[in-house]
C-alpha positions as CSV (number, residue, x, y, z in Angstrom):
1,M,-10.2,19.8,-4.6
2,V,-10.3,18.1,-8.0
3,G,-11.3,14.5,-7.7
4,I,-8.9,11.7,-8.5
5,T,-11.1,10.3,-11.2
6,A,-11.2,13.7,-12.9
7,L,-7.4,13.9,-12.7
8,V,-6.9,10.5,-14.2
9,G,-9.4,11.3,-16.9
10,L,-7.5,14.5,-17.7
11,F,-4.2,12.7,-17.9
12,L,-5.6,10.0,-20.2
13,A,-7.2,12.6,-22.4
14,S,-3.9,14.4,-22.7
15,C,-2.2,11.2,-23.7
16,G,-4.7,10.8,-26.5
17,S,-3.7,14.2,-27.9
18,S,-0.8,14.6,-30.4
19,S,2.4,14.7,-28.3
20,A,4.6,17.8,-28.3
21,T,8.1,17.5,-29.7
22,S,11.1,17.9,-27.5
23,G,11.8,21.5,-26.5
24,A,8.3,22.7,-27.5
25,V,5.9,24.7,-25.4
26,S,2.6,22.8,-25.1
27,S,-0.8,23.3,-23.5
28,T,-1.0,19.5,-23.1
29,A,2.2,19.6,-21.1
30,L,0.7,22.2,-18.8
31,Q,-2.3,19.9,-18.3
32,R,0.0,17.1,-17.4
33,I,1.8,19.2,-14.8
34,H,-1.5,20.4,-13.3
35,A,-2.6,16.7,-13.0
36,A,0.7,15.4,-11.7
37,V,0.3,16.2,-8.0
38,G,-3.1,14.5,-7.8
39,L,-1.9,11.4,-9.7
40,T,1.2,11.2,-7.5
41,E,-0.8,11.5,-4.2
42,A,-3.4,9.0,-5.4
43,A,-0.7,6.3,-4.9
44,G,-1.0,6.9,-1.1
45,S,2.6,6.6,-0.2
46,A,6.2,6.6,-1.7
47,H,9.8,6.4,-0.9
48,L,11.5,9.8,-0.8
49,V,15.1,11.0,-1.3
50,T,16.1,14.6,-1.4
51,V,19.7,15.7,-2.0
52,A,20.6,19.4,-1.6
53,E,23.9,21.3,-1.9
54,T,23.9,24.8,-0.5
55,S,26.7,27.2,-1.2
56,G,27.1,30.4,0.8
57,P,26.4,32.8,2.1
58,S,28.7,35.0,0.1
59,S,28.8,38.7,-0.7
60,P,27.3,40.0,-4.0
61,S,30.6,41.7,-4.6
62,S,32.6,38.5,-4.2
63,S,33.2,35.9,-6.9
64,A,34.3,33.3,-4.4
65,P,31.4,31.0,-3.3
66,G,31.1,30.0,0.4
67,A,31.6,26.5,1.6
68,A,29.0,24.0,0.3
69,D,26.9,22.0,2.8
70,H,25.4,18.7,1.6
71,I,22.0,17.7,3.0
72,T,20.5,14.3,2.3
73,S,17.0,13.3,3.4
74,V,15.9,9.7,3.0
75,G,12.6,8.1,4.1
76,D,9.0,7.5,3.4
77,I,5.9,9.7,2.9
78,K,2.1,9.2,3.3
79,F,0.6,11.8,1.1
80,D,-2.6,12.4,2.9
81,G,-0.9,14.3,5.8
82,P,1.5,14.6,4.4
83,D,3.2,12.4,7.1
84,L,6.9,11.6,6.7
85,K,9.7,9.8,8.5
86,L,13.1,10.9,7.4
87,T,16.8,10.5,8.2
88,N,18.5,13.8,7.5
89,T,22.3,13.8,7.1
90,V,24.2,17.1,6.9
91,Q,27.8,17.2,5.8
92,S,29.4,20.5,6.4
93,G,31.7,21.8,3.6
94,S,33.8,23.8,6.0
95,T,34.6,20.9,8.4
96,S,34.0,17.8,6.2
97,T,32.1,16.3,9.1
98,S,28.6,14.9,9.0
99,Q,25.7,14.6,11.4
100,S,22.5,12.5,11.1
101,T,19.1,13.1,12.8
102,T,15.7,11.4,12.5
103,A,12.6,13.5,12.1
104,V,8.9,12.5,11.9
105,Y,6.4,14.9,10.4
106,I,2.8,14.4,11.3
107,G,0.7,17.0,9.5
108,K,2.0,20.3,11.0
109,T,3.9,18.8,13.9
110,I,7.6,17.7,13.8
111,Y,9.2,15.3,16.1
112,M,13.0,15.5,16.3
113,M,15.4,13.0,17.9
114,V,17.8,15.0,19.9
115,S,21.2,13.8,21.2
116,S,21.0,13.1,24.9
117,D,21.5,10.1,27.3
118,P,19.2,8.5,26.6
119,P,18.1,10.0,23.2
120,K,14.8,11.9,23.4
121,W,12.1,13.0,21.0
122,V,11.2,16.7,21.0
123,Q,7.9,17.9,19.6
124,T,7.6,21.3,17.9
125,P,5.0,23.0,15.6
126,Y,5.7,22.9,11.9
127,H,3.8,25.9,10.4
128,Q,3.4,24.7,6.8
129,R,3.0,21.6,4.8
130,Y,6.3,19.7,4.3
131,A,7.5,20.6,0.8
132,Y,8.1,17.0,-0.4
133,L,8.8,18.2,-3.9
134,G,11.9,19.8,-2.7
135,A,12.2,23.3,-4.1
136,V,8.4,24.0,-4.2
137,Q,5.1,23.3,-2.5
138,T,2.6,21.2,-4.5
139,T,0.5,24.3,-5.2
140,A,3.3,25.6,-7.4
141,L,2.5,22.9,-9.9
142,T,-1.3,22.8,-9.6
143,T,-1.6,26.6,-10.2
144,T,1.3,27.3,-12.6
145,T,0.3,29.1,-15.8
146,G,3.5,28.0,-17.5
147,P,4.6,28.1,-20.2
148,V,5.6,24.4,-19.7
149,T,8.2,23.0,-22.0
150,V,8.7,19.3,-22.9
151,V,12.4,18.8,-22.6
152,G,12.6,15.2,-23.6
153,T,12.5,11.6,-22.4
154,G,14.9,9.5,-20.4
155,T,15.0,7.3,-17.3
156,V,14.7,7.9,-13.5
157,D,15.9,4.9,-11.4
158,G,15.8,2.8,-14.6
159,Q,12.2,3.6,-15.4
160,P,11.1,5.7,-18.5
161,A,10.2,9.3,-17.7
162,T,9.4,12.5,-19.5
163,S,11.1,15.7,-18.4
164,Y,9.3,19.1,-18.3
165,S,10.6,22.6,-17.7
166,V,8.4,24.8,-15.5
167,P,9.2,28.4,-14.8
168,M,8.8,29.6,-11.2
169,P,8.3,33.2,-10.2
170,G,10.5,35.0,-7.5
171,S,9.2,35.3,-4.0
172,T,9.9,37.1,-0.7
173,K,9.4,35.8,2.8
174,T,10.1,37.5,6.1
175,V,10.9,35.2,9.1
176,A,11.4,36.1,12.8
177,L,14.7,34.8,14.0
178,T,17.0,35.2,17.0
179,N,20.7,36.0,16.8
180,S,23.6,34.6,18.9
181,M,22.9,37.2,21.6
182,N,19.4,35.9,21.9
183,Q,18.1,39.1,20.3
184,P,15.1,38.9,17.9
185,Y,15.3,40.2,14.4
186,Q,13.5,40.0,11.1
187,E,15.2,38.2,8.2
188,Q,13.9,38.7,4.7
189,F,14.6,35.9,2.1
190,R,14.3,36.9,-1.5
191,I,14.2,34.0,-3.9
192,A,15.0,34.9,-7.6
193,P,12.9,33.4,-10.4
194,F,14.1,29.9,-11.3
195,V,13.2,26.9,-13.5
196,L,11.9,23.7,-12.0
197,S,12.6,20.5,-13.9
198,V,9.9,17.9,-13.4
199,W,10.0,14.2,-14.5
200,L,6.8,12.3,-14.9
201,D,6.5,8.5,-15.3
202,H,4.1,6.6,-17.6
203,A,1.2,7.1,-15.1
204,G,1.8,10.8,-14.9
205,R,3.3,10.7,-11.4
206,I,6.1,12.9,-10.3
207,V,9.3,10.8,-10.0
208,R,11.8,13.6,-9.8
209,T,12.2,17.4,-9.4
210,Q,15.3,19.4,-9.7
211,A,16.0,23.1,-9.3
212,T,18.8,25.7,-8.6
213,Q,17.6,28.6,-6.4
214,Q,19.4,31.8,-5.6
215,T,18.3,33.4,-2.3
216,T,19.4,36.8,-1.1
217,L,19.3,37.5,2.7
218,S,18.5,41.0,3.8
219,Q,21.1,40.9,6.6
220,G,24.3,42.0,4.7
221,S,22.7,41.2,1.3
222,Q,24.3,37.7,1.4
223,I,23.6,35.3,-1.4
224,V,22.9,31.5,-1.0
225,I,22.8,29.1,-3.9
226,E,21.0,25.8,-3.5
227,H,20.9,22.9,-5.9
228,S,18.3,20.3,-5.0
229,T,17.0,17.0,-6.4
230,T,14.1,15.1,-5.1
231,T,13.3,11.5,-6.2
232,L,10.0,9.6,-5.5
233,S,9.8,5.8,-6.0
234,D,8.1,2.7,-4.7
235,F,4.6,4.2,-5.0
236,G,2.0,2.5,-2.9
237,E,4.5,0.8,-0.6
238,A,3.3,-0.2,2.9
239,V,4.2,2.7,5.2
240,R,3.6,3.1,8.9
241,I,4.3,6.6,10.2
242,S,3.1,7.6,13.7
243,A,4.1,10.1,16.4
244,P,7.0,8.6,18.5
245,P,6.3,7.7,22.1
246,S,7.3,9.9,25.0
247,S,7.8,13.0,22.8
248,R,7.6,16.3,24.7
249,G,6.5,19.7,23.5
250,Q,8.7,22.8,23.2
């Protein structure tokens, strides 16, 4: 892992270079994106908000999109786990109803508050790092080869930020699932190439990511479109995240 000092040095060195004009592809911009994850996580903690809208599934031959579900996740993150405590609210587009749950992620374990009398925490394994950047894991930024484009400057939550465009390759993942008849099957998710928008603040930290992803499901070749925006703020805030008491494994 590259040390924090080296990452800070890389960022400061890039600031000393001639800045790229808006819309230009820049090697300096690529360096800033590579350094951004380390500079962000050096803060130790942050407030996190992710808003996602998922439409589908729909048939490739149909022009009518499926009902959109809105998912909002709000909470705090400690980057060294990463550990998170989030309130997740799902609003179904088909029924216009919403449901909220609380989840705590400690490394690769997730604790979910389930509805019961009284409410209980359920502990289950989480087999990968939580993707706190929304559409991608952090390695997508630290290993990207670009080309990275400087889009322009603006504000995020009232603070100055610079926007970058980062192309992401397509990917395929196979997941073991169980259908309504409790029969196991393999579902293949094919994500088309997409563009990730990344906003960096004056310190080179990631303050927002945004993406639109198209995923094709192997079962019936259904297509799902997801628009997601993740915002990070309050870097270095005091955060206490721990496993809830009386959680039981599944």
